[in-house]
C-alpha positions in Angstrom: 23.4 -17.9 25.5 23.8 -14.7 23.6 21.2 -12.1 24.6 19.2 -10.3 22.0 18.1 -7.1 23.7 21.3 -5.1 22.9 21.3 -6.2 19.3 17.6 -5.3 18.8 18.1 -1.9 20.4 21.1 -1.0 18.3 19.4 -2.3 15.1 16.2 -0.2 15.6 17.8 2.9 17.1 21.0 3.2 15.2 21.3 0.8 12.2 18.0 1.6 10.6 17.3 5.3 11.3 20.9 6.6 11.4 23.1 4.4 9.2 20.5 3.4 6.6 18.3 6.5 7.0 15.2 4.4 7.0 11.9 6.2 7.4 9.9 6.1 10.5 7.3 3.9 8.8 10.0 1.5 7.7 11.4 1.3 11.3 7.9 0.6 12.6 7.4 -2.2 10.0 10.7 -3.9 11.0 9.9 -3.5 14.7 6.4 -5.1 14.2 7.9 -8.1 12.4 10.5 -8.7 15.1 7.9 -8.3 17.8 5.7 -10.9 16.2 8.6 -13.3 15.7 9.9 -13.0 19.2 6.5 -13.4 20.7 6.0 -16.6 18.7 9.4 -17.9 19.5 8.8 -17.3 23.2 5.5 -19.3 23.1 7.2 -22.1 21.3 10.2 -22.3 23.6 8.1 -21.5 26.7 10.3 -18.6 27.9 9.9 -14.9 28.3 10.7 -12.9 25.1 13.5 -11.1 27.0 15.1 -14.4 27.9 15.4 -15.5 24.2 19.0 -16.3 23.1 20.4 -15.9 19.6 21.3 -19.6 19.5 17.6 -20.5 19.8 16.6 -18.6 16.7 17.3 -21.2 14.0 15.8 -21.8 10.5 13.2 -24.3 11.5 11.8 -21.9 14.1 11.6 -19.1 11.4 9.8 -21.5 9.1 7.3 -22.4 11.8 6.7 -18.7 12.3 6.1 -18.1 8.6 3.6 -21.0 8.6 1.9 -19.5 11.7 1.5 -16.1 9.9 -0.3 -17.7 6.9 -2.4 -20.2 8.8 -3.3 -18.7 12.2 -3.0 -15.0 11.4 -4.3 -15.4 7.8 -1.6 -13.3 6.3 -1.1 -13.2 2.6 2.1 -14.4 1.0 3.1 -10.7 0.4 2.8 -9.9 4.1 4.6 -13.1 4.9 7.5 -12.0 2.7 7.6 -8.6 4.4 8.0 -10.2 7.8 10.7 -12.6 6.4 12.6 -9.7 4.8 12.7 -7.9 8.2 14.1 -11.0 9.9 16.7 -11.6 7.2 17.8 -8.0 7.4 18.1 -8.2 11.2 20.1 -11.5 10.9 22.4 -9.9 8.4 23.1 -7.1 10.9 23.9 -9.7 13.6 26.1 -11.6 11.3 28.9 -9.0 11.6 28.4 -8.6 15.4 28.4 -12.3 16.2 30.7 -14.1 13.7 30.3 -17.4 15.6 26.6 -17.5 14.5 27.5 -17.3 10.8 26.2 -20.8 9.7 23.1 -20.5 11.7 22.3 -17.0 10.2 23.2 -18.2 6.7 20.5 -20.9 6.9 17.9 -18.4 8.0 18.9 -16.0 5.2 18.6 -18.8 2.7 14.9 -19.2 3.4 13.2 -18.2 0.1 10.5 -15.7 -0.5 7.1 -17.1 -1.5 5.7 -16.2 -4.8 2.6 -14.1 -4.5 -0.4 -13.8 -6.8 -0.3 -10.6 -8.9 -3.9 -9.4 -8.7 -5.5 -6.5 -10.5 -5.5 -3.3 -8.4 -8.8 -2.0 -6.9 -9.8 1.5 -8.1 -12.9 3.7 -8.4 -14.2 5.0 -11.6 -15.0 8.7 -12.1 -18.6 8.5 -10.9 -17.7 6.5 -7.8 -14.8 8.9 -7.0 -17.0 12.0 -7.5 -19.6 10.5 -5.1 -17.0 9.9 -2.5 -15.5 13.4 -2.8 -19.0 14.9 -2.5 -19.9 12.8 0.6 -18.4 15.1 3.3 -20.6 17.9 4.4 -19.3 21.4 3.2 -21.1 23.0 6.1 -19.1 21.7 9.1 -15.5 22.0 10.0 -14.9 18.3 10.0 -16.6 17.9 6.7 -14.5 20.7 5.2 -11.3 18.9 6.6 -12.5 15.5 5.3 -13.2 16.9 1.8 -9.8 18.5 1.7 -8.1 15.2 2.7 -10.0 13.2 0.2 -9.2 15.6 -2.6 -5.5 15.8 -1.8 -5.2 12.0 -1.3 -6.9 11.3 -4.7 -5.6 14.1 -6.9 -2.0 13.8 -5.7 -2.0 10.0 -5.5 -0.6 10.1 -2.0 0.2 7.1 0.2 -1.6 7.4 3.5 1.7 8.0 5.3 2.4 10.8 2.9 -1.0 12.3 3.5 -1.0 12.3 7.3 2.7 13.3 7.3 2.1 16.4 5.1 3.3 19.5 6.9 2.5 23.2 6.5 6.0 23.8 5.4 5.4 21.4 2.5 2.9 23.7 1.0 3.9 26.2 -1.7 1.4 28.9 -2.6 3.4 30.6 -5.5 2.7 30.7 -8.3 -0.1 28.2 -7.6 -0.8 25.9 -4.7 1.4 22.8 -4.8 2.7 20.3 -2.3 6.2 18.9 -1.7 6.2 15.2 -0.9 8.9 13.0 0.5 7.9 9.5 -0.5 9.2 5.9 -0.2 12.9 5.6 -0.5 13.2 9.4 0.3 12.3 10.3 -3.2 11.0 13.8 -3.4 8.4 15.2 -5.8 6.6 18.5 -6.1 3.0 18.2 -7.2 0.7 21.1 -8.4 -2.8 20.7 -7.2 -6.0 20.8 -9.3 -8.0 23.9 -8.9 -10.8 22.0 -7.1 -8.2 20.4 -4.8 -6.6 23.8 -4.1 -10.0 25.3 -3.3 -10.9 22.5 -0.9 -7.5 22.7 0.8 -7.6 26.5 1.2 -11.1 26.2 2.8 -9.6 23.8 5.4 -6.6 26.0 6.1 -8.9 28.9 6.8 -10.5 26.9 9.6 -7.5 24.9 10.7 -6.9 25.5 14.4 -3.5 26.9 15.3 -1.4 24.9 17.8 1.9 23.0 18.2 1.1 20.4 15.5 2.7 21.3 12.2 0.8 18.7 10.1 -1.8 20.0 7.7 -4.6 17.7 8.7 -5.5 17.5 12.4 -8.0 15.4 14.4 -10.6 16.6 16.8 -8.1 17.0 19.6 -5.8 19.3 17.5 -3.2 16.6 17.1 -1.9 15.2 13.8 -4.2 12.9 11.9 -3.2 9.2 12.2 -3.4 6.5 9.6 -6.2 4.7 11.5 -8.0 8.0 11.9 -8.0 8.6 8.1 -9.1 5.0 7.5 -12.1 5.5 9.8 -13.0 8.8 8.1 -12.7 7.2 4.6 -14.9 4.2 5.6 -17.5 6.6 7.0 -17.8 8.6 3.8 -17.7 5.5 1.6 -20.8 4.3 3.3 -22.5 7.7 2.6 -21.3 7.7 -1.0 -22.7 4.2 -1.5 -26.2 5.5 -1.2 -25.6 7.5 -4.4 -23.4 4.8 -6.1 -24.5 1.4 -4.9 -21.5 -0.2 -6.6 -19.3 1.2 -3.8 -20.8 -1.1 -1.3 -19.3 -4.1 -3.1 -15.8 -2.6 -3.3 -13.0 -2.6 -0.7 -12.1 1.1 -0.6 -8.8 1.5 1.3 -6.6 4.6 1.4 -4.4 3.0 -1.2 -7.4 2.5 -3.4 -7.5 6.3 -3.8 -3.9 6.2 -5.0 -4.7 3.5 -7.5 -7.7 5.5 -8.7 -5.5 8.6 -9.3 -3.1 6.4 -11.3 -5.8 5.0 -13.5 -7.2 8.5 -14.1 -3.8 9.9 -15.2 -3.2 6.8 -17.4 -6.6 7.2 -19.2 -6.0 11.0 -19.6 -2.4 10.9 -20.9 -1.8 7.3 -22.1 1.7 7.7 -20.8 2.9 5.3 -18.1 6.0 7.4 -17.5 3.8 10.3 -16.4 2.0 8.0 -14.0 5.3 6.9 -12.5 6.5 10.4 -12.1 3.2 11.6 -10.5 3.2 8.7 -8.0 6.9 8.8 -7.2 7.7 5.3 -8.5 11.4 4.6 -8.8 10.8 2.5 -12.0 8.0 2.2 -14.5 8.0 -1.6 -13.8 6.0 -0.8 -10.6 3.6 1.3 -12.6 2.9 -1.4 -15.2 0.3 -3.0 -12.9 -2.1 -0.1 -14.0 -1.8 -1.2 -17.6 -3.2 -4.6 -16.7 -6.1 -3.0 -14.8 -7.1 -0.3 -17.3 -9.6 -1.7 -19.7 -9.5 1.5 -21.8 -5.9 0.8 -22.8 -6.6 -2.8 -23.5 -9.6 -1.9 -25.7 -7.4 0.5 -27.7 -4.9 -2.3 -28.2 -7.7 -4.7 -29.3 -9.2 -2.2 -31.7 -5.8 -1.5 -33.3 -5.2 -5.1 -33.9 -6.4 -6.9 -37.0 -8.3 -10.0 -35.8 -7.9 -13.4 -37.7 -10.7 -14.3 -40.0 -13.1 -17.0 -39.1 -13.7 -19.7 -41.8 -17.4 -20.0 -42.6 -19.1 -23.3 -42.4 -22.5 -25.0 -41.9 -23.2 -27.4 -39.1 -24.7 -30.7 -40.2 -26.2 -32.9 -37.5 -25.2 -36.6 -37.8 -27.4 -38.9 -39.7 -30.0 -40.4 -37.3 -29.6 -43.9 -38.6 -25.8 -44.0 -38.3 -26.0 -42.2 -34.9 -28.4 -44.9 -33.7 -26.1 -47.7 -34.8 -23.1 -46.0 -33.1 -24.9 -45.6 -29.8 -26.8 -48.8 -29.9 
């Protein structure tokens, strides 16, 4: 039986971060997928996860795991595909280290991705977004920090990982306040901040406690803000803003919803999908096209610029009562 521990260790500590230069977030995603798979396999085979052997990880077991994700864990097809991609990448890594398992691994890598529904993105309109930005109190330190986080997340269209990972060294104050962001795929972009955003951020920097943490946004303990910490803060202020905009209570406002809201705002202002892709750090405008489907303003412009077909006029004549009686009788 070929043990897995050494392969997993080399994959997560050397292959991903060093050879492929994967981000910390990507490494965490792969580690979570493998952990869930190994825990499931251990329960199915009635062994400890550390006792699992490579020979036991076959295609039927992987398929059972994918079914488990969708039925028992209620994962979406998109999440299911992310987990499968991690397993396939790991197996491709092992393929070169254990040539004898080639056929077994080939069958696992042949498992297809599941087609997922392409839904419209969730976003906030201007009134809803303004209510959310105004929700934090400007009279407390936490409120000033929260307002700065919301302004930066929205105006720069940041992913939550980019927001909480923003460091002091990523701020540029000349000639105007801007931020340097390293996004997905190690794509870098420099974003100037709106005047209101710069004002909110400067107010937080004036109160930000000094310490060992180099991240811009800190929690109550002086450590770097976490993803879950920002999600909690966002949810709290959404509830406050919903008192002013009741429509917010019916929306699922996630950190990524702020990014979508920024994209829709830029699209409506410029009408240029390339500028949206540049601002968000997308590698291709194909990713950005989802905002064209969600933006009713653009669709209305398309409809208004199109000549509709004419409708032939006519008059409806009800059937003759005598003939209708004979038909139904």
